[in-house]
C-alpha positions in Angstrom: -124.8 36.3 -163.1 -123.7 38.4 -166.1 -125.8 41.1 -167.6 -126.7 40.4 -171.3 -125.0 42.5 -173.9 -127.3 44.9 -175.8 -126.9 45.4 -179.5 -125.8 49.0 -178.8 -123.1 47.9 -176.4 -121.8 45.4 -179.0 -121.7 48.1 -181.7 -119.8 50.4 -179.3 -117.4 47.6 -178.5 -116.7 46.9 -182.2 -116.2 50.7 -182.9 -113.8 51.1 -180.0 -111.8 48.1 -181.0 -111.5 49.4 -184.6 -110.1 52.7 -183.1 -107.6 50.7 -181.0 -109.0 51.9 -177.6 -107.7 50.0 -174.7 -109.7 47.3 -173.0 -109.8 49.1 -169.7 -111.1 52.3 -171.3 -113.8 50.4 -173.1 -114.9 48.7 -169.9 -115.1 52.0 -168.1 -117.2 53.6 -170.9 -119.6 50.6 -171.1 -119.9 50.4 -167.3 -118.6 46.8 -167.2 -115.6 45.0 -165.8 -112.6 44.3 -168.1 -113.1 40.5 -168.0 -116.5 40.4 -169.6 -115.4 43.0 -172.2 -112.4 40.9 -173.2 -114.6 37.8 -173.3 -117.2 39.4 -175.6 -114.4 40.7 -177.8 -113.0 37.2 -178.1 -116.4 35.9 -179.0 -116.7 38.5 -181.8 -113.1 37.9 -183.0 -112.0 41.4 -182.0 -108.5 42.3 -180.9 -108.2 44.5 -177.8 -105.1 46.2 -176.5 -104.0 46.5 -172.8 -103.4 50.2 -173.4 -105.1 51.9 -176.3 -103.0 53.6 -178.9 -105.7 56.3 -179.0 -107.4 57.6 -176.0 -110.7 57.9 -177.8 -113.8 58.1 -175.7 -116.7 56.1 -177.0 -119.0 58.5 -175.2 -119.0 62.2 -175.9 -116.0 63.1 -173.8 -113.2 61.7 -171.6 -114.7 63.8 -168.8 -117.8 61.6 -168.7 -115.6 58.5 -168.4 -113.1 59.6 -165.8 -114.9 62.5 -164.2 -112.0 64.8 -164.9 -110.5 66.5 -168.0 -107.5 65.2 -169.9 -104.3 67.4 -169.9 -105.1 68.3 -173.5 -108.6 69.4 -172.6 -107.3 71.5 -169.8 -104.8 73.2 -172.0 -107.4 73.8 -174.7 -109.6 75.4 -172.1 -106.8 77.8 -171.2 -106.2 78.6 -174.9 -102.6 77.4 -174.7 -103.2 74.8 -177.4 -105.5 75.5 -180.3 -108.3 72.9 -181.0 -106.4 71.8 -184.1 -103.4 70.9 -181.9 -101.1 73.8 -182.9 -99.5 76.1 -180.3 
């Protein structure tokens, strides 16, 4: 049996699709499997990508999704790359 979608989850799905976040990343952030996320996107007329063009977390950070930092976050913490992306 599938868990019903809340309005907040639907809003997050729409926002992530607009930002071109990958279906798998969206599923992880929402705590759902990829299939139901794709099905809901299809119902809403949204286009999802296999791999997102932007690794944008729909929660506050990528660390919350994957439990580890991205390479960029690691470099920023070491002050090798400035927060604005310059070296």
